[in-house]
GUDRENPA-32827 format. One record per residue: z, y, x of N, C-alpha, C, O in turn. Coordinates in nm, 3 decimals. Atoms other than C-alpha are relative to their C-alpha. Layout:
// residues N
+---------+---------+---------+---------+---------+---------+---------+---------+---------+---------+---------+---------+
|    n_c3 |    n_c2 |    n_c1 |   ca_c3 |   ca_c2 |   ca_c1 |    c_c3 |    c_c2 |    c_c1 |    o_c3 |    o_c2 |    o_c1 |
+---------+---------+---------+---------+---------+---------+---------+---------+---------+---------+---------+---------+
|       Z |       Y |       X |       Z |       Y |       X |       Z |       Y |       X |       Z |       Y |       X |
...
+---------+---------+---------+---------+---------+---------+---------+---------+---------+---------+---------+---------+
This chain:
// residues 150
+---------+---------+---------+---------+---------+---------+---------+---------+---------+---------+---------+---------+
|    n_c3 |    n_c2 |    n_c1 |   ca_c3 |   ca_c2 |   ca_c1 |    c_c3 |    c_c2 |    c_c1 |    o_c3 |    o_c2 |    o_c1 |
+---------+---------+---------+---------+---------+---------+---------+---------+---------+---------+---------+---------+
|   0.000 |  -0.117 |   0.083 |   0.000 |   0.000 |   0.000 |   0.000 |   0.125 |   0.088 |   0.081 |   0.138 |   0.180 |
|   0.011 |  -0.124 |  -0.075 |  -0.100 |   0.339 |   0.135 |   0.096 |   0.103 |  -0.059 |   0.093 |   0.131 |  -0.179 |
|  -0.096 |  -0.100 |   0.046 |   0.174 |   0.598 |   0.116 |  -0.060 |   0.140 |   0.016 |  -0.162 |   0.158 |   0.083 |
|   0.044 |  -0.139 |  -0.016 |   0.134 |   0.974 |   0.086 |   0.008 |   0.042 |   0.147 |  -0.079 |   0.115 |   0.195 |
|  -0.013 |  -0.031 |  -0.143 |   0.257 |   1.001 |   0.446 |  -0.119 |  -0.056 |   0.078 |  -0.172 |   0.012 |   0.165 |
|   0.116 |   0.061 |  -0.067 |  -0.019 |   0.761 |   0.561 |  -0.126 |   0.082 |  -0.025 |  -0.205 |   0.106 |   0.066 |
|   0.118 |  -0.079 |   0.036 |  -0.280 |   0.964 |   0.375 |   0.000 |   0.134 |   0.072 |  -0.105 |   0.180 |   0.119 |
|  -0.010 |  -0.128 |  -0.070 |  -0.155 |   1.290 |   0.526 |  -0.028 |  -0.018 |   0.149 |  -0.100 |   0.062 |   0.209 |
|   0.026 |   0.027 |  -0.142 |  -0.153 |   1.141 |   0.877 |  -0.149 |  -0.027 |   0.024 |  -0.204 |   0.016 |   0.125 |
|   0.144 |   0.026 |  -0.013 |  -0.510 |   1.017 |   0.822 |  -0.079 |   0.131 |  -0.005 |  -0.175 |   0.148 |   0.070 |
|   0.066 |  -0.131 |   0.005 |  -0.615 |   1.370 |   0.725 |   0.016 |   0.075 |   0.132 |  -0.080 |   0.133 |   0.182 |
|  -0.023 |  -0.065 |  -0.129 |  -0.455 |   1.509 |   1.040 |  -0.086 |  -0.063 |   0.109 |  -0.147 |   0.008 |   0.189 |
|   0.079 |   0.069 |  -0.102 |  -0.626 |   1.245 |   1.254 |  -0.148 |   0.038 |  -0.011 |  -0.212 |   0.069 |   0.090 |
|   0.141 |  -0.036 |   0.018 |  -0.969 |   1.317 |   1.104 |  -0.026 |   0.145 |   0.042 |  -0.129 |   0.173 |   0.105 |
|   0.019 |  -0.140 |  -0.038 |  -0.924 |   1.691 |   1.151 |   0.008 |   0.018 |   0.151 |  -0.068 |   0.097 |   0.207 |
|  -0.008 |  -0.008 |  -0.146 |  -0.819 |   1.646 |   1.514 |  -0.127 |  -0.054 |   0.065 |  -0.173 |   0.001 |   0.166 |
|   0.125 |   0.056 |  -0.053 |  -1.128 |   1.432 |   1.575 |  -0.115 |   0.098 |  -0.022 |  -0.198 |   0.118 |   0.067 |
|   0.103 |  -0.102 |   0.024 |  -1.353 |   1.694 |   1.412 |   0.012 |   0.114 |   0.101 |  -0.088 |   0.160 |   0.156 |
|  -0.024 |  -0.108 |  -0.096 |  -1.195 |   1.961 |   1.632 |  -0.040 |  -0.043 |   0.141 |  -0.087 |   0.039 |   0.220 |
|   0.039 |   0.053 |  -0.131 |  -1.256 |   1.738 |   1.936 |  -0.151 |   0.012 |   0.021 |  -0.197 |   0.056 |   0.127 |
|   0.146 |  -0.008 |  -0.010 |  -1.630 |   1.720 |   1.867 |  -0.044 |   0.146 |   0.012 |  -0.136 |   0.176 |   0.088 |
|   0.031 |  -0.143 |  -0.011 |  -1.640 |   2.100 |   1.817 |   0.038 |   0.054 |   0.137 |  -0.033 |   0.137 |   0.194 |
|  -0.045 |  -0.043 |  -0.133 |  -1.446 |   2.150 |   2.139 |  -0.102 |  -0.041 |   0.106 |  -0.130 |   0.036 |   0.199 |
|   0.106 |   0.044 |  -0.092 |  -1.709 |   1.944 |   2.324 |  -0.115 |   0.100 |   0.000 |  -0.161 |   0.142 |   0.106 |
|   0.113 |  -0.094 |   0.009 |  -1.984 |   2.177 |   2.197 |   0.035 |   0.133 |   0.064 |  -0.046 |   0.189 |   0.138 |
|  -0.040 |  -0.129 |  -0.057 |  -1.789 |   2.489 |   2.292 |   0.008 |  -0.006 |   0.152 |  -0.036 |   0.087 |   0.220 |
|  -0.007 |   0.014 |  -0.145 |  -1.719 |   2.361 |   2.643 |  -0.138 |  -0.012 |   0.062 |  -0.168 |   0.053 |   0.162 |
|   0.134 |   0.021 |  -0.053 |  -2.077 |   2.245 |   2.699 |  -0.080 |   0.130 |  -0.004 |  -0.139 |   0.170 |   0.095 |
|   0.079 |  -0.122 |   0.016 |  -2.237 |   2.561 |   2.563 |   0.052 |   0.114 |   0.085 |  -0.025 |   0.202 |   0.125 |
|  -0.060 |  -0.106 |  -0.080 |  -1.996 |   2.781 |   2.756 |   0.001 |  -0.028 |   0.149 |   0.060 |   0.048 |   0.225 |
|   0.008 |   0.031 |  -0.143 |  -2.067 |   2.614 |   3.090 |   0.130 |  -0.047 |   0.061 |   0.157 |  -0.021 |   0.179 |
|  -0.130 |   0.045 |  -0.048 |  -1.725 |   2.454 |   3.121 |   0.007 |  -0.153 |   0.007 |   0.102 |  -0.215 |  -0.041 |
|   0.005 |   0.146 |  -0.010 |  -1.825 |   2.096 |   3.199 |   0.118 |  -0.055 |   0.078 |   0.156 |  -0.171 |   0.058 |
|  -0.115 |   0.046 |  -0.078 |  -1.534 |   2.074 |   3.443 |   0.122 |  -0.028 |  -0.088 |   0.218 |  -0.090 |  -0.042 |
|  -0.112 |   0.022 |   0.093 |  -1.301 |   2.070 |   3.138 |  -0.023 |  -0.117 |  -0.096 |   0.051 |  -0.132 |  -0.193 |
|   0.032 |   0.109 |   0.091 |  -1.458 |   1.762 |   2.976 |   0.109 |  -0.106 |  -0.009 |   0.105 |  -0.192 |  -0.097 |
|  -0.116 |   0.089 |   0.012 |  -1.135 |   1.571 |   3.045 |   0.081 |   0.030 |  -0.124 |   0.164 |  -0.052 |  -0.166 |
|  -0.066 |  -0.036 |   0.125 |  -1.009 |   1.753 |   2.736 |  -0.067 |  -0.068 |  -0.119 |  -0.014 |  -0.065 |  -0.231 |
|   0.081 |   0.058 |   0.106 |  -1.272 |   1.565 |   2.535 |  -0.018 |  -0.151 |   0.016 |  -0.009 |  -0.225 |  -0.082 |
|   0.036 |   0.140 |  -0.026 |  -1.351 |   1.228 |   2.699 |   0.113 |  -0.076 |   0.069 |   0.197 |  -0.017 |   0.137 |
|  -0.088 |   0.086 |  -0.077 |  -1.149 |   0.934 |   2.825 |  -0.053 |  -0.008 |   0.143 |  -0.168 |   0.027 |   0.168 |
|   0.044 |   0.008 |  -0.141 |  -1.164 |   0.875 |   3.201 |  -0.111 |  -0.102 |   0.019 |  -0.190 |  -0.090 |   0.112 |
|   0.102 |   0.104 |  -0.012 |  -1.384 |   0.568 |   3.144 |  -0.107 |   0.010 |  -0.108 |  -0.173 |  -0.089 |  -0.140 |
|   0.095 |  -0.020 |   0.111 |  -1.603 |   0.716 |   2.868 |  -0.143 |  -0.034 |   0.041 |  -0.180 |  -0.026 |   0.158 |
|   0.143 |   0.024 |  -0.016 |  -1.967 |   0.620 |   2.825 |  -0.075 |   0.094 |  -0.093 |  -0.040 |   0.107 |  -0.210 |
|   0.077 |  -0.098 |   0.077 |  -2.221 |   0.878 |   2.709 |  -0.148 |  -0.023 |   0.022 |  -0.194 |  -0.040 |   0.135 |
|   0.147 |   0.007 |  -0.007 |  -2.591 |   0.847 |   2.628 |  -0.055 |   0.119 |  -0.076 |  -0.040 |   0.127 |  -0.198 |
|   0.062 |  -0.117 |   0.060 |  -2.772 |   1.175 |   2.562 |  -0.137 |   0.021 |   0.064 |  -0.183 |  -0.063 |   0.141 |
|   0.136 |  -0.024 |  -0.049 |  -3.109 |   1.331 |   2.643 |  -0.008 |   0.010 |   0.151 |  -0.112 |  -0.022 |   0.209 |
|   0.003 |  -0.012 |  -0.146 |  -3.012 |   1.397 |   3.007 |   0.028 |  -0.133 |   0.068 |   0.025 |  -0.141 |   0.191 |
|  -0.018 |   0.132 |  -0.058 |  -2.937 |   1.027 |   3.055 |   0.130 |  -0.065 |  -0.042 |   0.204 |  -0.012 |  -0.125 |
|  -0.124 |   0.073 |   0.025 |  -2.657 |   0.774 |   3.048 |   0.101 |   0.033 |   0.109 |   0.067 |   0.043 |   0.227 |
|  -0.106 |  -0.034 |  -0.093 |  -2.327 |   0.859 |   3.207 |   0.117 |  -0.093 |  -0.024 |   0.147 |  -0.129 |  -0.138 |
|  -0.114 |   0.090 |   0.010 |  -2.031 |   0.637 |   3.279 |   0.115 |   0.057 |   0.082 |   0.102 |   0.075 |   0.203 |
|  -0.117 |  -0.055 |  -0.067 |  -1.689 |   0.777 |   3.363 |   0.002 |   0.152 |  -0.005 |  -0.103 |   0.217 |  -0.006 |
|  -0.019 |  -0.144 |   0.017 |  -1.549 |   1.126 |   3.339 |  -0.067 |   0.083 |   0.109 |  -0.128 |   0.186 |   0.079 |
|   0.058 |  -0.080 |  -0.110 |  -1.664 |   1.246 |   3.681 |  -0.152 |   0.009 |  -0.011 |  -0.210 |   0.114 |   0.013 |
|   0.145 |  -0.002 |   0.018 |  -2.026 |   1.146 |   3.615 |  -0.039 |   0.085 |  -0.121 |  -0.140 |   0.156 |  -0.117 |
|   0.027 |  -0.083 |   0.118 |  -2.012 |   1.308 |   3.271 |   0.008 |   0.147 |   0.037 |  -0.081 |   0.225 |   0.002 |
|  -0.015 |  -0.140 |  -0.042 |  -1.885 |   1.634 |   3.420 |  -0.119 |   0.045 |   0.085 |  -0.177 |   0.151 |   0.060 |
|   0.109 |  -0.037 |  -0.090 |  -2.149 |   1.637 |   3.693 |  -0.134 |   0.010 |  -0.073 |  -0.210 |   0.104 |  -0.052 |
|   0.128 |   0.000 |   0.072 |  -2.440 |   1.549 |   3.461 |  -0.010 |   0.115 |  -0.097 |  -0.116 |   0.178 |  -0.108 |
|   0.004 |  -0.109 |   0.097 |  -2.346 |   1.802 |   3.195 |  -0.005 |   0.136 |   0.069 |  -0.065 |   0.230 |   0.017 |
|   0.008 |  -0.124 |  -0.077 |  -2.296 |   2.073 |   3.456 |  -0.144 |   0.022 |   0.047 |  -0.195 |   0.134 |   0.042 |
|   0.140 |  -0.007 |  -0.044 |  -2.644 |   1.996 |   3.592 |  -0.091 |   0.037 |  -0.116 |  -0.182 |   0.119 |  -0.100 |
|   0.082 |  -0.031 |   0.118 |  -2.794 |   2.004 |   3.242 |   0.015 |   0.146 |  -0.039 |  -0.083 |   0.212 |  -0.072 |
|  -0.025 |  -0.141 |   0.032 |  -2.632 |   2.341 |   3.176 |  -0.085 |   0.091 |   0.090 |  -0.153 |   0.182 |   0.042 |
|   0.075 |  -0.084 |  -0.095 |  -2.786 |   2.489 |   3.490 |  -0.151 |  -0.014 |  -0.016 |  -0.224 |   0.083 |   0.004 |
|   0.144 |   0.017 |   0.018 |  -3.129 |   2.340 |   3.422 |  -0.050 |   0.070 |  -0.125 |  -0.166 |   0.112 |  -0.131 |
|   0.041 |  -0.070 |   0.122 |  -3.135 |   2.494 |   3.073 |   0.022 |   0.151 |   0.008 |  -0.031 |   0.226 |  -0.074 |
|  -0.024 |  -0.144 |  -0.017 |  -3.014 |   2.832 |   3.196 |  -0.118 |   0.064 |   0.073 |  -0.103 |   0.120 |   0.181 |
|   0.124 |  -0.044 |  -0.065 |  -3.374 |   2.929 |   3.273 |  -0.005 |   0.151 |   0.021 |  -0.074 |   0.198 |   0.111 |
|  -0.001 |  -0.146 |  -0.014 |  -3.306 |   3.301 |   3.226 |   0.113 |   0.046 |   0.093 |   0.129 |   0.166 |   0.116 |
|  -0.110 |  -0.027 |  -0.093 |  -3.006 |   3.279 |   3.463 |   0.098 |   0.103 |  -0.055 |   0.146 |   0.190 |   0.017 |
|  -0.097 |  -0.090 |   0.061 |  -2.782 |   3.461 |   3.217 |   0.144 |  -0.044 |   0.024 |   0.236 |   0.037 |   0.017 |
|  -0.134 |   0.051 |  -0.027 |  -2.487 |   3.238 |   3.296 |   0.084 |  -0.025 |  -0.124 |   0.205 |  -0.049 |  -0.114 |
|  -0.075 |   0.031 |   0.121 |  -2.390 |   3.188 |   2.934 |  -0.095 |  -0.044 |  -0.112 |  -0.203 |   0.013 |  -0.131 |
|   0.065 |   0.053 |   0.120 |  -2.509 |   2.991 |   2.632 |  -0.152 |  -0.016 |   0.012 |  -0.227 |   0.047 |  -0.062 |
|   0.144 |   0.029 |  -0.004 |  -2.849 |   2.860 |   2.741 |  -0.042 |  -0.089 |  -0.116 |  -0.161 |  -0.101 |  -0.147 |
|   0.023 |   0.079 |   0.120 |  -2.816 |   2.630 |   2.441 |   0.123 |   0.012 |  -0.089 |   0.230 |   0.051 |  -0.044 |
|  -0.109 |  -0.003 |   0.097 |  -2.603 |   2.610 |   2.129 |  -0.006 |  -0.132 |  -0.077 |  -0.106 |  -0.162 |  -0.143 |
|  -0.010 |   0.128 |   0.068 |  -2.492 |   2.273 |   1.992 |   0.081 |   0.017 |  -0.128 |   0.203 |   0.035 |  -0.122 |
|  -0.068 |  -0.009 |   0.129 |  -2.409 |   2.293 |   1.621 |   0.009 |  -0.141 |  -0.059 |  -0.090 |  -0.214 |  -0.060 |
|  -0.018 |   0.132 |   0.059 |  -2.264 |   1.983 |   1.455 |   0.038 |   0.014 |  -0.147 |   0.104 |   0.111 |  -0.186 |
|  -0.025 |  -0.003 |   0.144 |  -2.243 |   1.904 |   1.085 |   0.012 |  -0.142 |  -0.054 |  -0.021 |  -0.239 |   0.014 |
|  -0.009 |   0.127 |   0.072 |  -2.175 |   1.626 |   0.836 |   0.077 |  -0.106 |   0.079 |   0.034 |  -0.221 |   0.088 |
|  -0.080 |   0.092 |  -0.081 |  -1.905 |   1.468 |   1.052 |   0.071 |  -0.099 |  -0.091 |   0.154 |  -0.061 |  -0.174 |
|  -0.059 |   0.110 |   0.077 |  -1.809 |   1.134 |   0.900 |   0.086 |  -0.082 |   0.095 |   0.037 |  -0.130 |   0.197 |
|  -0.095 |   0.067 |  -0.088 |  -1.501 |   0.967 |   1.050 |   0.067 |  -0.115 |  -0.074 |   0.112 |  -0.099 |  -0.187 |
|  -0.069 |   0.116 |   0.054 |  -1.360 |   0.620 |   0.987 |   0.112 |  -0.038 |   0.096 |   0.086 |  -0.069 |   0.212 |
|  -0.113 |   0.045 |  -0.081 |  -1.013 |   0.539 |   1.116 |  -0.001 |  -0.152 |  -0.002 |   0.005 |  -0.213 |  -0.109 |
|   0.012 |   0.145 |  -0.010 |  -1.033 |   0.181 |   1.241 |   0.130 |  -0.067 |   0.043 |   0.141 |  -0.189 |   0.041 |
|  -0.130 |   0.049 |  -0.042 |  -0.675 |   0.144 |   1.366 |   0.092 |   0.119 |   0.019 |   0.053 |   0.233 |  -0.006 |
|  -0.096 |  -0.109 |  -0.018 |  -0.365 |   0.346 |   1.446 |  -0.048 |   0.100 |   0.105 |  -0.017 |   0.219 |   0.095 |
|   0.043 |  -0.085 |  -0.110 |  -0.529 |   0.485 |   1.761 |  -0.149 |  -0.012 |   0.030 |  -0.193 |   0.020 |   0.141 |
|   0.144 |   0.014 |  -0.021 |  -0.900 |   0.415 |   1.715 |  -0.075 |   0.049 |  -0.124 |  -0.024 |   0.046 |  -0.236 |
|   0.084 |  -0.048 |   0.109 |  -1.181 |   0.557 |   1.506 |  -0.145 |  -0.003 |   0.045 |  -0.175 |  -0.009 |   0.164 |
|   0.142 |  -0.017 |  -0.027 |  -1.557 |   0.575 |   1.480 |  -0.048 |   0.119 |  -0.082 |   0.017 |   0.160 |  -0.179 |
|   0.051 |  -0.112 |   0.075 |  -1.770 |   0.860 |   1.362 |  -0.144 |   0.030 |   0.033 |  -0.199 |  -0.019 |   0.131 |
|   0.135 |  -0.047 |  -0.025 |  -2.108 |   1.019 |   1.335 |  -0.010 |   0.142 |  -0.052 |   0.063 |   0.182 |  -0.143 |
|   0.027 |  -0.136 |   0.047 |  -2.235 |   1.372 |   1.296 |  -0.140 |   0.040 |   0.043 |  -0.196 |  -0.014 |   0.139 |
|   0.131 |  -0.052 |  -0.034 |  -2.561 |   1.559 |   1.301 |   0.012 |   0.104 |   0.110 |   0.112 |   0.176 |   0.118 |
|   0.009 |  -0.102 |  -0.104 |  -2.659 |   1.772 |   1.599 |  -0.124 |   0.085 |  -0.025 |  -0.234 |   0.033 |  -0.040 |
|   0.109 |  -0.097 |   0.002 |  -2.872 |   2.084 |   1.567 |   0.009 |   0.072 |   0.135 |   0.101 |   0.151 |   0.158 |
|  -0.006 |  -0.050 |  -0.137 |  -2.950 |   2.178 |   1.927 |  -0.101 |   0.113 |   0.017 |  -0.222 |   0.091 |   0.010 |
|   0.083 |  -0.119 |  -0.017 |  -3.084 |   2.529 |   1.981 |  -0.006 |   0.038 |   0.147 |   0.090 |   0.017 |   0.221 |
|   0.011 |  -0.059 |  -0.134 |  -3.214 |   2.681 |   2.304 |  -0.014 |   0.151 |  -0.018 |  -0.067 |   0.198 |  -0.118 |
|  -0.004 |  -0.145 |   0.015 |  -3.176 |   3.051 |   2.370 |  -0.096 |   0.074 |   0.094 |  -0.089 |   0.196 |   0.106 |
|   0.090 |  -0.065 |  -0.096 |  -3.450 |   3.116 |   2.624 |  -0.143 |   0.020 |  -0.054 |  -0.233 |   0.056 |   0.022 |
|   0.134 |  -0.012 |   0.057 |  -3.747 |   3.124 |   2.385 |  -0.022 |   0.138 |  -0.059 |   0.071 |   0.199 |  -0.110 |
|   0.031 |  -0.128 |   0.066 |  -3.924 |   3.438 |   2.266 |   0.026 |  -0.009 |  -0.150 |   0.022 |  -0.117 |  -0.208 |
|  -0.037 |  -0.006 |   0.140 |  -3.835 |   3.549 |   1.914 |  -0.100 |  -0.063 |  -0.095 |  -0.060 |  -0.111 |  -0.201 |
|   0.099 |   0.056 |   0.091 |  -4.162 |   3.430 |   1.762 |  -0.005 |  -0.153 |   0.004 |  -0.070 |  -0.215 |  -0.080 |
|  -0.006 |   0.146 |  -0.007 |  -4.093 |   3.069 |   1.870 |   0.128 |  -0.048 |  -0.066 |   0.231 |   0.020 |  -0.062 |
|  -0.121 |   0.055 |   0.059 |  -3.850 |   2.846 |   1.684 |   0.097 |  -0.038 |   0.112 |   0.054 |  -0.077 |   0.221 |
|  -0.098 |   0.027 |  -0.105 |  -3.527 |   2.792 |   1.876 |   0.046 |  -0.144 |   0.011 |   0.131 |  -0.175 |   0.095 |
|  -0.048 |   0.138 |  -0.005 |  -3.485 |   2.420 |   1.808 |  -0.047 |  -0.074 |   0.124 |  -0.165 |  -0.074 |   0.157 |
|   0.032 |   0.094 |  -0.107 |  -3.470 |   2.190 |   2.106 |  -0.014 |  -0.138 |  -0.060 |  -0.111 |  -0.210 |  -0.034 |
|   0.005 |   0.132 |   0.062 |  -3.390 |   1.883 |   1.901 |   0.097 |  -0.006 |  -0.117 |   0.187 |   0.076 |  -0.132 |
|  -0.093 |   0.038 |   0.106 |  -3.223 |   1.738 |   1.595 |   0.041 |  -0.144 |   0.028 |  -0.042 |  -0.228 |   0.062 |
|  -0.045 |   0.135 |  -0.031 |  -3.010 |   1.432 |   1.640 |   0.125 |  -0.038 |  -0.075 |   0.177 |   0.038 |  -0.157 |
|  -0.120 |   0.054 |   0.064 |  -2.718 |   1.222 |   1.531 |   0.085 |  -0.067 |   0.107 |   0.039 |  -0.159 |   0.176 |
|  -0.096 |   0.063 |  -0.092 |  -2.415 |   1.138 |   1.743 |   0.066 |  -0.118 |  -0.070 |   0.103 |  -0.109 |  -0.187 |
|  -0.081 |   0.114 |   0.041 |  -2.252 |   0.796 |   1.704 |   0.111 |  -0.012 |   0.103 |   0.084 |  -0.034 |   0.221 |
|  -0.113 |  -0.007 |  -0.092 |  -1.904 |   0.804 |   1.855 |   0.105 |  -0.106 |  -0.027 |   0.120 |  -0.154 |  -0.140 |
|  -0.123 |   0.078 |   0.010 |  -1.602 |   0.586 |   1.924 |   0.110 |   0.086 |   0.058 |   0.095 |   0.145 |   0.165 |
|  -0.112 |  -0.084 |  -0.041 |  -1.268 |   0.762 |   1.952 |   0.122 |  -0.087 |   0.024 |   0.138 |  -0.194 |  -0.036 |
|  -0.126 |   0.068 |  -0.028 |  -0.935 |   0.654 |   2.093 |   0.107 |   0.107 |   0.025 |   0.080 |   0.212 |   0.082 |
|  -0.111 |  -0.092 |  -0.026 |  -0.597 |   0.823 |   2.099 |   0.064 |  -0.040 |   0.133 |   0.104 |  -0.155 |   0.153 |
|  -0.058 |   0.022 |  -0.132 |  -0.466 |   0.857 |   2.455 |   0.115 |   0.099 |   0.018 |   0.096 |   0.220 |   0.008 |
|  -0.119 |  -0.084 |  -0.017 |  -0.114 |   0.987 |   2.516 |   0.015 |   0.100 |  -0.115 |   0.049 |   0.216 |  -0.094 |
|  -0.020 |  -0.081 |   0.119 |  -0.104 |   1.120 |   2.162 |  -0.114 |   0.093 |  -0.036 |  -0.105 |   0.166 |  -0.136 |
|   0.113 |  -0.090 |   0.027 |  -0.440 |   1.303 |   2.177 |  -0.129 |  -0.081 |  -0.012 |  -0.152 |  -0.175 |   0.065 |
|   0.126 |   0.068 |   0.021 |  -0.780 |   1.192 |   2.049 |  -0.098 |   0.036 |   0.110 |  -0.103 |   0.150 |   0.156 |
|   0.106 |  -0.018 |  -0.100 |  -1.062 |   1.148 |   2.301 |  -0.122 |  -0.081 |  -0.043 |  -0.111 |  -0.178 |  -0.119 |
|   0.123 |   0.076 |   0.022 |  -1.423 |   1.032 |   2.285 |  -0.007 |  -0.107 |   0.109 |  -0.004 |  -0.076 |   0.228 |
|   0.011 |   0.111 |  -0.094 |  -1.452 |   0.688 |   2.446 |  -0.146 |  -0.039 |   0.022 |  -0.184 |  -0.086 |   0.130 |
|   0.142 |   0.033 |  -0.010 |  -1.823 |   0.635 |   2.375 |  -0.076 |   0.091 |  -0.094 |  -0.034 |   0.114 |  -0.208 |
|   0.084 |  -0.086 |   0.083 |  -2.095 |   0.864 |   2.246 |  -0.146 |  -0.028 |   0.031 |  -0.186 |  -0.039 |   0.147 |
|   0.144 |   0.021 |  -0.017 |  -2.463 |   0.803 |   2.188 |  -0.074 |   0.094 |  -0.094 |  -0.045 |   0.100 |  -0.214 |
|   0.081 |  -0.093 |   0.079 |  -2.713 |   1.061 |   2.070 |  -0.133 |  -0.065 |  -0.034 |  -0.208 |  -0.105 |   0.055 |
|   0.129 |   0.048 |   0.050 |  -3.003 |   0.939 |   1.858 |  -0.082 |   0.124 |  -0.036 |  -0.051 |   0.193 |  -0.133 |
|   0.086 |  -0.116 |   0.027 |  -3.275 |   1.207 |   1.872 |  -0.097 |  -0.038 |  -0.110 |  -0.174 |  -0.133 |  -0.095 |
|   0.089 |   0.029 |   0.112 |  -3.457 |   1.215 |   1.539 |  -0.118 |   0.096 |  -0.006 |  -0.217 |   0.066 |  -0.074 |
|   0.110 |  -0.093 |  -0.013 |  -3.677 |   1.518 |   1.614 |   0.017 |   0.081 |   0.126 |   0.129 |   0.125 |   0.151 |
|   0.135 |   0.054 |   0.019 |  -3.893 |   1.568 |   1.801 |  -0.003 |  -0.147 |   0.039 |   0.084 |  -0.195 |   0.112 |
|   0.014 |   0.139 |  -0.040 |  -4.008 |   1.213 |   1.830 |  -0.126 |  -0.011 |   0.086 |  -0.201 |   0.085 |   0.103 |
|   0.111 |   0.019 |  -0.095 |  -4.267 |   1.066 |   2.063 |  -0.135 |   0.028 |  -0.061 |  -0.229 |   0.059 |   0.013 |
|   0.129 |  -0.025 |   0.064 |  -4.545 |   1.110 |   1.806 |  -0.030 |   0.149 |  -0.014 |  -0.146 |   0.188 |  -0.033 |
|   0.018 |  -0.144 |   0.018 |  -4.487 |   1.489 |   1.784 |  -0.069 |   0.063 |   0.120 |  -0.093 |   0.184 |   0.122 |
+---------+---------+---------+---------+---------+---------+---------+---------+---------+---------+---------+---------+
């Protein structure tokens, strides 16, 4: 039987996980890849457009490199903007969860007459609570647009 306390705790857990995914976007877009330990476990696995990464140090290095490669105008801030929506979270245990959300990935170096979309995708994540805080243990981005036929 689920108690009101259980339901309230589940709401808190889901909200903390949503905030975690938003925090990832803010850190990435703001060029703070060195702070990804606030988001990922030390042994996290990530598959995104810049490649597959295993472990926190590789994630930090790869995301820092991606930031610099997208900063084509050398402004030093927000070469891309990662907006997430429709975050669906399933608590699978006391300290584990899975989730998915849409990614709208904008680039900021295009002239005004061009659309700013880099890609549209869907994250599939596994979360784990470590020392009382939620972290992403595994994340995979499925790019749905553009596709190879475009």
